[in-house]
N, C-alpha and C positions, 0 to 999 in steps of 0.2 A: 403754182400750177404742180399740185400734188396728184400726178397721176401715175399709171402704173410705169411709166417711163418718163424721164424729162426730155421733151421734145424741144424746149425753148430755144436751144442754141443750134438747132439743126436748120439748114437750109431748106427754102420750100421746094420740095418735090413732089411727085406723086404720091412717093411711099410715106413720107413724113407728114405730108398734110392729110393723106387719107387715114394714117394712124391717129393723127390728132383729133379729125372729126369724129372717128369712131369713138374715141375715149371722152372726148367732151359732149358729144350729143349721142348717147347710147340709145335714147328712145326716139330718135328723128329717123327718118328715111335716109337712106345713105344710097341715093340714085346713082352713083358713080360706080357702085358695083355691077349694074347692070349697063349702064352706058358710061364708060371711062372718060369719053371725050367731055363730059360737063365738067370733071375734075381738071382736066387739061385746059379747059377754058378759064375756069375759076384761076388756076395759077397764073396764066397768061395775063389775066385781068390784074392780078395782084403785083405781078413783076412789072407791068406797064407803069403802075402807081408808086413802084420805088420800094415794095415791099420784098424783103431778102429772107427773113427768117421767120419760124413758127411762132417765135416770142412777139414779134411786132403785130403779127396776126391776131394773136392771146390778146395782147393790150387793148387792141381796137374792139374785140368782142366783149371784153370785160367792161370797157367804157361805156359801151352802147347796150348792154344787157338789159337794162330796165327800158329804155326806149323801144327796143326791138319786141319785149314782153308784149308792152301796151298796144304796140302797132300789130302784131300779130292777134290780139284779142280783138281789136277793133276791125282788123282787116284780113280775116283769116284766109287761106289760100283757095279753100272750096267752100264758098257761103252755103252750100247745100248739107255740108257734113258740120254737126255740131263737134265741137273740140278738135276741129281740123289744124293741123300743124305744117309749118313749112319744113322743107327737107334741110339738111345740115347745110348744104349748098346754099340754099336759099336764105338761110340765116346770115349767112357770112355777106353775101351780096347785099341783103337789106342792111346789115350793119354798116358796110362801107358808104352805102349810097345816103344813109340818114346823116353819116359823118361829113360826106363829101359828095355834093351835087354833081362834081366833075369825075366821078368814079366811073371809068368806063366799062362797060359790059357788052359782051358779044351778043347776048341774048335779051329780050323784052322782060322788064321785070314788072312786079307788082307797084312799083313806084314811078314807072314812066308814066308822063302826062299828069302827075300830081304836083300840084302848086306848091312849090317850094314853102310858100308861107303856111299853108297848111301843116306841113310838117314839122313846124315850130311846135305843135302840140306834144310831139314825141322827143324833138331834139332837145327842149329843156332838160330831159332826163338823163343825157349825156354827160358823163362824168368829166370833168376837165383832165388834160393830159398831165401826166405826172413826168416831170424830167428826171433823168437818173444823175 
């Protein structure tokens, strides 16, 4: 993770996650700037599932990167707009839900109601977990 500042060992907080999302997804919408509650909800969702540090989130996003890219291409957030992209928070939620059907979210997501078997098309691109 060669970013402006190494955030990997930081505990997940509003400040650390917002900085991580800004540097990791500079060309995506950062909806939490207008609606901070969205980031607070994401933090709660991550903590409920046992995530404590930015590096834990980063590892999941790296493992699911290809799967999420393909999903976004096939299921854009706004089908009326060509090259429409999910927000940074949306990418994190999609990554977590592709990896874990049981990942709890406060808000409805694009994956709600999708048959898990159909998601296999994307899940086969998830990289295996690397143990340290």
